[in-house]
C-alpha positions in Angstrom: 121.4 166.5 103.2 119.4 165.5 106.3 118.7 162.1 104.8 122.4 161.6 104.1 123.3 162.7 107.7 120.6 160.3 109.1 121.9 157.3 107.2 125.5 158.2 108.2 124.5 158.2 111.9 122.7 154.8 111.4 125.8 153.4 109.7 128.1 154.7 112.5 125.9 153.1 115.2 125.8 149.8 113.2 129.6 149.9 112.9 130.0 150.6 116.6 127.7 147.7 117.6 129.4 145.4 115.1 132.9 146.2 116.4 131.9 145.6 120.1 133.9 142.5 121.0 132.6 140.1 123.5 135.1 138.6 126.0 136.0 135.1 124.7 139.4 134.1 126.0 141.6 131.3 124.7 141.7 129.0 127.6 144.5 126.5 128.4 143.5 122.9 128.5 145.9 120.2 129.8 145.1 116.6 129.3 147.1 113.7 130.7 146.8 109.9 131.0 144.9 108.5 134.0 147.7 106.0 134.6 151.4 106.0 133.7 153.4 102.8 134.5 156.9 103.2 135.8 159.4 100.9 137.5 161.1 103.5 139.7 164.5 102.2 138.6 166.2 105.5 137.8 165.4 105.3 134.2 163.5 108.2 132.4 159.8 108.0 132.1 158.0 110.0 129.4 154.7 111.4 130.7 152.4 112.2 127.8 150.8 115.6 127.9 148.3 117.2 125.5 148.0 121.0 125.6 145.1 122.7 123.8 144.2 126.4 123.4 147.2 128.2 124.9 150.8 127.2 125.5 153.2 128.5 128.2 155.4 127.1 131.0 154.5 123.8 132.6 155.6 122.0 135.8 155.5 118.3 136.8 154.5 117.7 140.4 154.6 114.2 142.1 152.9 113.6 145.4 152.2 110.6 147.5 148.8 108.9 147.1 146.5 107.9 149.9 149.4 107.9 152.4 148.3 110.8 154.6 147.6 108.8 157.8 151.0 107.0 157.6 152.8 110.3 156.9 151.3 111.9 160.0 152.3 115.4 161.1 155.7 116.4 159.6 157.7 119.6 159.7 160.5 120.2 157.2 162.4 123.1 155.6 164.2 126.0 157.1 163.1 126.5 160.8 160.3 124.0 160.2 158.6 126.4 157.8 156.4 123.7 156.1 154.0 121.5 158.0 151.7 118.8 156.6 149.2 117.0 158.9 148.0 113.6 157.8 147.8 114.5 154.1 149.6 113.4 151.0 152.8 115.4 150.5 154.9 116.5 147.6 158.0 114.5 146.7 159.0 116.2 143.5 158.6 119.5 141.6 160.2 119.9 138.2 161.8 123.0 136.7 159.6 124.8 134.2 159.2 123.3 130.7 158.2 125.7 127.9 155.6 124.0 125.7 153.3 125.0 122.8 149.9 123.5 122.0 149.7 119.9 120.8 151.0 116.5 122.0 154.2 116.6 124.0 155.7 115.0 127.1 157.6 115.7 130.3 160.4 113.5 131.5 161.0 112.3 135.1 163.8 110.1 136.3 162.2 109.0 139.6 164.3 111.3 141.8 162.8 113.3 144.7 162.9 117.1 145.0 166.3 118.3 146.4 164.4 120.3 149.1 163.2 116.9 150.5 166.7 115.4 150.2 167.5 114.2 146.7 167.2 110.5 146.2 165.4 107.8 144.3 161.7 107.7 145.0 160.6 104.3 146.3 158.4 102.1 144.0 154.7 102.5 144.6 151.7 104.5 143.5 151.8 108.3 143.4 149.7 111.2 142.2 151.1 113.3 139.4 150.0 116.8 138.2 150.9 119.1 135.4 150.5 122.8 136.3 150.6 125.2 133.4 150.6 129.0 133.2 150.6 131.3 130.1 153.8 133.4 130.5 153.8 134.0 126.7 150.8 136.4 126.2 149.9 139.8 127.6 146.8 140.0 129.7 143.4 140.2 128.0 140.8 142.6 129.4 137.7 141.0 130.8 136.0 144.0 132.4 136.8 147.7 132.4 134.7 148.3 135.5 135.9 145.9 138.2 139.3 144.9 139.3 141.1 142.5 141.6 141.0 143.0 145.3 143.2 145.9 146.6 146.5 145.1 148.3 145.6 146.3 151.8 142.0 145.2 152.0 140.3 141.8 151.9 138.8 139.9 149.0 136.5 142.4 147.4 136.0 140.4 144.1 135.3 136.7 143.8 133.9 134.3 141.2 130.7 132.4 141.1 131.0 129.2 139.1 127.6 127.5 139.8 124.0 128.7 139.6 121.7 128.9 142.5 120.8 125.2 142.1 124.4 124.1 142.1 124.7 123.5 138.4 127.7 124.9 136.4 127.1 128.3 134.9 127.7 128.6 131.1 129.0 132.1 131.9 130.5 132.6 135.3 130.0 135.7 137.3 132.1 138.0 139.4 130.5 139.6 142.4 131.7 141.7 145.3 132.3 145.2 146.5 133.5 148.2 144.5 136.5 149.7 146.4 135.6 153.2 147.3 138.7 155.0 146.0 138.6 153.0 142.7 134.9 153.2 141.7 134.5 154.2 138.1 133.2 157.8 138.2 130.8 157.2 135.4 129.2 154.4 137.5 129.0 155.7 141.0 129.8 158.9 142.8 133.6 159.3 143.7 134.5 158.2 147.2 131.1 156.9 148.0 131.1 153.6 149.9 128.6 150.8 150.1 128.6 149.9 146.4 128.3 146.3 145.4 128.2 144.7 142.0 127.6 141.8 139.6 129.4 141.2 136.3 128.8 138.2 134.0 131.8 137.2 131.8 131.3 136.9 128.1 130.0 140.4 127.5 131.8 143.4 125.9 134.4 144.4 128.6 133.8 148.1 127.8 129.9 147.9 127.9 128.7 149.7 131.0 125.4 147.7 130.7 127.3 144.6 131.7 127.8 146.0 135.2 125.0 145.8 137.8 125.5 147.9 140.9 123.5 148.5 144.1 124.2 151.0 146.9 123.7 150.6 150.6 122.3 154.0 151.7 123.6 154.0 155.3 127.2 154.6 154.1 128.6 158.1 153.5 131.6 159.5 151.8 134.9 158.1 152.9 137.9 160.4 152.6 140.9 161.3 154.6 139.0 164.1 156.4 135.9 162.1 157.2 137.7 158.9 158.2 137.5 158.2 161.9 134.7 160.7 162.5 132.3 159.7 165.2 129.5 159.0 162.8 131.6 157.2 160.2 130.4 153.8 159.0 132.5 151.6 156.7 131.5 148.4 154.9 133.8 145.4 154.4 133.9 143.0 151.5 130.5 141.4 150.8 129.6 137.8 150.2 126.5 136.7 148.2 124.1 134.0 149.1 125.0 131.0 146.9 121.3 130.0 146.7 120.1 133.5 145.9 122.4 135.9 144.1 120.0 138.8 144.9 121.0 138.5 148.6 124.3 139.7 150.0 125.9 140.3 153.4 128.7 142.4 154.8 130.2 143.7 158.0 129.8 147.3 159.1 132.6 149.0 161.1 132.4 152.1 163.3 136.1 153.0 163.5 135.6 155.7 166.2 134.0 153.2 168.5 136.0 150.2 167.4 133.0 148.0 167.0 131.4 146.1 164.1 128.2 144.3 163.2 126.7 142.5 160.2 123.9 143.3 157.8 121.9 141.5 155.1 120.7 143.2 152.0 118.6 142.7 148.9 120.5 143.6 145.7 118.5 146.1 143.7 120.1 146.4 140.2 121.3 150.0 139.7 119.3 151.1 142.7 119.4 151.3 146.5 119.8 148.0 148.3 117.2 147.1 150.8 118.3 146.1 154.3 116.8 143.1 156.0 115.7 144.6 159.4 115.3 141.2 160.9 118.9 140.1 160.4 121.4 140.8 163.2 122.5 144.5 163.1 123.6 146.7 166.0 120.7 145.7 168.3 121.5 142.0 167.9 125.3 141.8 167.8 128.1 144.2 168.4 131.6 142.8 168.0 134.6 144.4 169.8 137.3 145.0 167.2 140.0 145.6 169.8 142.1 148.0 167.7 141.2 150.1 164.7 143.5 152.5 162.9 141.7 155.8 162.5 143.0 156.4 159.0 142.7 154.9 155.6 144.7 151.8 156.3 142.3 150.0 158.7 140.6 147.2 156.7 137.0 146.4 157.7 136.1 142.8 158.5 135.4 140.7 155.4 132.9 138.0 154.7 133.7 134.8 152.8 131.8 131.5 152.3 132.6 127.9 151.9 129.1 127.5 150.3 127.6 126.5 153.6 128.2 129.3 156.1 129.8 132.8 156.2 133.3 133.1 157.6 134.4 136.6 158.9 137.8 137.8 159.8 138.3 140.6 162.4 139.0 144.1 161.3 142.6 144.0 160.0 145.2 146.5 161.4 148.3 144.6 160.1 149.0 143.3 163.6 149.2 146.7 165.3 147.2 145.4 168.3 150.1 144.4 170.6 148.3 143.9 174.0 147.1 140.4 173.5 146.3 137.7 170.9 144.0 138.9 168.2 143.6 136.7 165.2 139.9 136.1 165.1 137.5 134.2 162.9 133.7 134.3 163.3 131.2 132.1 161.6 127.6 133.1 160.9 124.8 131.1 159.0 123.0 132.7 156.0 120.0 132.9 158.3 121.8 135.0 160.9 122.7 132.4 163.5 126.0 133.1 165.2 127.7 129.7 165.1 131.2 130.8 166.2 131.3 134.2 167.9 135.1 134.7 168.4 137.6 131.9 167.6 141.3 132.7 167.9 143.5 131.0 165.3 146.6 130.3 167.5 149.2 129.9 164.8 149.0 133.6 163.9 150.0 134.7 167.4 153.7 135.2 167.5 154.8 136.9 170.7 158.4 135.6 170.3 158.8 137.1 166.8 158.5 140.8 167.7 160.0 143.1 165.1 160.8 146.8 165.2 157.1 147.7 165.5 156.4 145.4 168.4 153.8 143.4 166.5 152.8 140.0 167.9 149.8 139.2 165.7 149.6 138.3 162.0 145.9 139.0 161.6 144.1 137.1 158.9 142.9 139.2 155.9 141.9 136.8 153.1 140.0 133.5 153.1 139.3 131.1 150.3 137.4 127.8 150.3 136.7 125.2 147.6 135.1 122.7 149.9 133.0 122.9 153.1 135.1 123.9 156.1 138.4 123.6 154.2 139.7 127.1 154.6 142.9 128.7 153.3 143.8 131.8 155.3 146.2 134.6 154.3 147.4 137.6 156.3 148.8 140.7 154.8 151.9 141.4 156.9 153.1 138.0 157.8 154.7 135.1 155.9 152.5 132.4 157.4 149.5 131.0 155.4 147.8 127.8 155.9 144.8 125.5 155.2 142.7 124.4 158.1 139.7 122.1 158.7 137.4 124.6 160.5 135.0 121.9 161.7 136.3 121.9 165.3 135.6 125.6 165.6 131.9 124.8 165.9 132.7 122.8 169.0 134.8 125.6 170.4 138.1 123.7 169.7 141.1 124.9 167.8 140.9 124.2 164.1 142.7 121.1 162.6 145.7 122.1 160.6 145.9 120.6 157.1 149.1 122.3 156.0 151.0 125.5 156.7 153.7 127.4 155.0 155.5 130.0 157.2 158.7 130.2 155.3 160.8 133.3 155.6 163.7 132.2 153.4 162.6 130.1 150.4 159.1 131.2 149.5 156.8 134.1 150.1 159.7 135.9 151.7 158.2 138.6 153.9 161.3 139.7 155.6 164.8 138.4 155.0 167.8 140.5 155.7 171.3 138.9 156.2 172.4 141.7 158.4 169.4 141.6 160.8 170.0 140.6 164.4 167.6 137.8 163.7 168.2 136.4 160.1 164.5 135.7 159.8 161.2 137.2 160.9 157.7 136.3 159.9 155.9 139.5 160.9 155.9 142.6 158.8 158.5 145.3 159.6 157.6 148.7 158.2 161.3 149.7 158.1 161.5 147.7 154.8 159.4 147.7 151.7 159.5 144.0 151.8 157.4 141.7 149.7 153.8 141.5 150.9 151.2 138.9 150.3 148.1 140.3 148.6 145.4 137.7 147.7 144.9 134.0 147.6 142.9 131.6 145.4 142.8 127.8 144.8 142.1 125.8 141.7 140.1 122.6 141.6 143.2 120.4 142.2 144.0 122.6 145.3 147.0 124.3 143.8 147.3 127.6 145.6 148.1 131.0 144.0 149.2 133.9 146.2 149.7 137.4 144.8 152.5 139.5 146.0 153.6 143.2 145.9 156.9 144.9 146.6 158.6 141.9 145.1 160.0 143.6 142.0 159.2 141.7 138.8 157.3 139.0 140.6 153.5 138.7 140.2 152.6 135.6 142.3 153.7 132.4 143.8 152.2 128.9 143.3 152.0 126.0 145.8 151.2 122.3 145.6 148.1 120.8 147.2 150.1 120.4 150.5 151.5 124.0 150.5 154.9 123.0 149.1 156.2 125.8 146.8 156.5 125.4 143.0 157.8 128.8 141.9 157.5 132.6 142.0 156.2 133.7 138.7 155.3 136.9 136.7 152.9 137.8 134.0 154.3 138.4 130.6 153.6 142.2 130.8 154.8 142.7 134.3 157.0 145.9 134.4 159.1 147.8 136.9 156.6 150.7 136.7 153.8 148.6 138.3 156.0 146.4 140.4 155.1 147.9 143.8 151.3 148.3 144.1 149.3 145.4 142.6 145.8 144.1 142.9 144.8 140.5 143.7 144.5 137.5 141.4 141.5 135.1 141.6 140.7 132.0 139.5 137.9 130.4 137.7 138.4 126.6 137.3 135.5 124.3 136.6 135.8 123.3 132.9 134.2 126.5 131.5 135.1 128.6 128.4 136.4 131.2 130.9 138.8 129.1 133.1 141.9 131.0 134.1 143.5 133.7 136.3 141.8 137.1 136.6 143.9 139.9 137.9 143.5 143.6 138.2 147.2 144.5 138.0 148.1 145.6 134.5 151.1 147.8 133.4 150.7 151.4 132.5 147.8 152.4 134.8 149.8 153.9 137.7 149.0 157.6 137.4 150.8 159.0 140.5 152.4 156.7 143.0 152.5 159.5 145.6 148.7 159.8 145.4 147.3 156.4 146.4 143.8 157.4 145.4 144.8 157.5 141.8 146.6 154.2 141.5 145.3 151.5 139.2 142.1 152.1 137.4 139.3 149.5 137.6 140.2 146.7 135.2 140.1 143.0 135.4 142.3 140.9 133.1 142.5 137.3 132.0 145.6 135.0 131.9 145.4 131.3 130.9 146.2 128.6 133.4 145.2 124.9 134.0 146.1 121.9 136.0 145.6 118.2 135.2 146.4 115.1 137.1 146.8 111.3 137.0 148.5 108.4 138.7 152.0 107.1 138.1 152.6 103.6 139.5 154.8 100.5 139.6 151.8 98.5 140.6 149.8 98.4 137.3 148.1 95.0 137.3 147.9 92.9 134.1 146.2 89.6 134.4 147.6 86.3 132.9 145.4 86.6 129.8 146.7 90.1 129.1 143.1 91.3 129.2 142.7 94.8 127.8 141.7 97.7 130.2 139.0 100.2 129.9 140.6 103.2 128.2 139.1 106.5 126.9 141.5 108.4 124.7 141.7 112.2 124.4 139.8 113.2 121.3 141.9 114.0 118.2 142.4 116.6 117.0 141.8 118.8 120.0 140.9 121.7 119.6 138.9 120.7 116.5 136.8 122.2 113.8 134.3 120.8 113.1 134.9 117.1 113.4 137.0 115.1 116.0 137.5 111.4 116.7 136.9 109.9 120.1 138.7 106.6 120.7 138.1 104.1 123.5 138.8 100.5 124.5 136.5 98.2 126.4 137.7 95.1 128.2 134.6 93.0 127.5 131.4 93.0 125.4 129.0 95.5 126.9 126.3 98.0 126.2 128.1 101.3 125.4 127.0 104.9 125.4 129.0 107.9 124.2 127.4 111.2 125.0 128.4 114.9 124.6 127.6 117.6 127.2 128.0 121.4 127.3 129.6 123.2 130.2 126.2 123.6 131.9 126.0 119.8 132.1 123.3 119.5 129.5 123.4 116.6 127.1 123.7 117.9 123.5 124.2 114.7 121.5 124.4 110.9 121.8 127.0 109.4 119.5 126.7 105.7 120.5 124.0 103.8 122.3 124.2 100.1 121.8 126.0 96.8 122.2 129.7 96.6 121.3 132.4 93.9 121.4 135.5 94.0 123.5 138.4 95.9 121.9 139.2 99.3 120.5 136.6 101.6 118.9 136.4 105.0 117.3 133.5 107.4 116.9 133.5 110.7 115.1 131.6 113.8 116.3 130.6 116.4 113.8 130.0 119.6 115.7 129.1 121.7 112.6 125.8 122.8 114.3 127.4 123.8 117.6 129.0 127.0 118.9 132.6 127.5 120.0 133.5 126.3 123.5 134.4 123.6 125.9 132.4 120.3 125.7 132.6 117.0 127.6 132.2 113.5 126.3 131.3 110.5 128.6 131.9 106.9 127.5 130.1 104.3 129.5 130.6 100.5 129.1 128.9 98.3 131.6 130.3 99.3 135.0 133.0 101.5 133.5 132.7 105.2 132.8 135.0 108.1 132.0 134.5 111.8 131.1 137.0 113.9 129.1 137.1 117.5 128.0 137.4 118.8 124.4 137.3 122.2 122.7 135.6 123.3 119.6 137.3 126.3 117.9 135.7 127.6 114.7 
């Protein structure tokens, strides 16, 4: 009997391990032609599109190309809501096109967007993009222990796409800070602050061993009773050192004294973090935080990075400081040098837009960067969001505006009431449960996604690379029950097997809306998205001899199992290589290495010995080279 029981237990354990499912999402991959010829004569042009992995809704976006200096600084839209400054600007955004996987196309007739004054777009050369979003599938859980950033705090969760040497990670990571009122009780003590984490995608979402945590021992319990006590310390969102993931930084707030400083810590997995006593701290720097709400709603200063330095926003009080301008950014190096001690961002000071609460400041809450010093800033109680070049801040000058969107009527509507004395206001007014911006993220083509709450059945809005709006969208499983309080969306986008949106807001987890401590259990979910781009032009040159161009075709079929054909055309005799790489940039196979004649060629890759995932193939012929993406699905 004991032997039977023993083997039964072994069988149960084996079955449990076997049933544990790793997180392996179906990503969306959009492929388009590098060049599409068009005469701009009012006729329809069919833009070929290949969709692999996951279908959904797709938008065509046309922008100018290399025309930023000639465009200059331009304001347009309602009350001058949209500003571009010496950058290429959007001329057309299509309606959504539902599309499934496979070869398809999107039609354009050469007309501009009606918001820019409908008319025929002038002949020339333009960028075109296809943005796609999976609005057909419910969200897929990626982790049951972390979640998107909370709606009233800064960015507590963000992705890491490259390793400490700058190479693409095969499995990206999420790092950040566990929000104190949403920490899994089986992981940390309830209501204990100072907890930070790492989570690598690709593991079982329900496996506790996938979560690494560390605790900073100077922080105590944070609750309604303790908040604002004289000895209270609160940590803000952390940032990890991109060259050493075992080092992280965060700001520390003393609400009672309205001051803050910054600490550096060593991450000790599932243990107590170790403070670096030589890095800043109270004895080296004490920042005046002007105004701090002595309750749960005051958001400690957050740390963010452009990969080079640490950007810090001031403690956020949703603009309640009404005595003077207070929209501050600070910049600190990873070594602790204070590069910018206190820089005001003037666009967020709105003394002429005072609402019922008397607010005059927007106050920046979220920051996102994909390139050095190119910073997107998002407040919580204000419609204005913008991208800046932060370089002038180091010289104590105002930042250079790249684009801004401060619209109160067409997009990211913070406060619009037809019966108001003023028909439009940018600053938050607590009399209304109006839509609020929640989080911001940017893909590799600089399409911006902004989460919203109090917007009904709306999950987020998407903008073009110049801040021009595309649409307000919602997830397939968005419901009325979770429409008010939501958690932020972030994005992974570097050609990995995990590219897509990651959001913590999922239906059915609101336990008691009257008890904010119980809302939304920790959970991070995946939704597919992708963007691809090319050039559409009336200036495609063909020489007198009709010489062929260098062209690399999308592999076919794609996705494939296990073989696929790669086609390419070379304009002249040349030494040719065709090589295959994995997402970590490692060469896994050479398909061609030799001399070829001018013309069209095909090569077949047999991937029988390779695992599922995204791969890249590079065709080089003389001075020409091109890399394309393909997906192996077994």
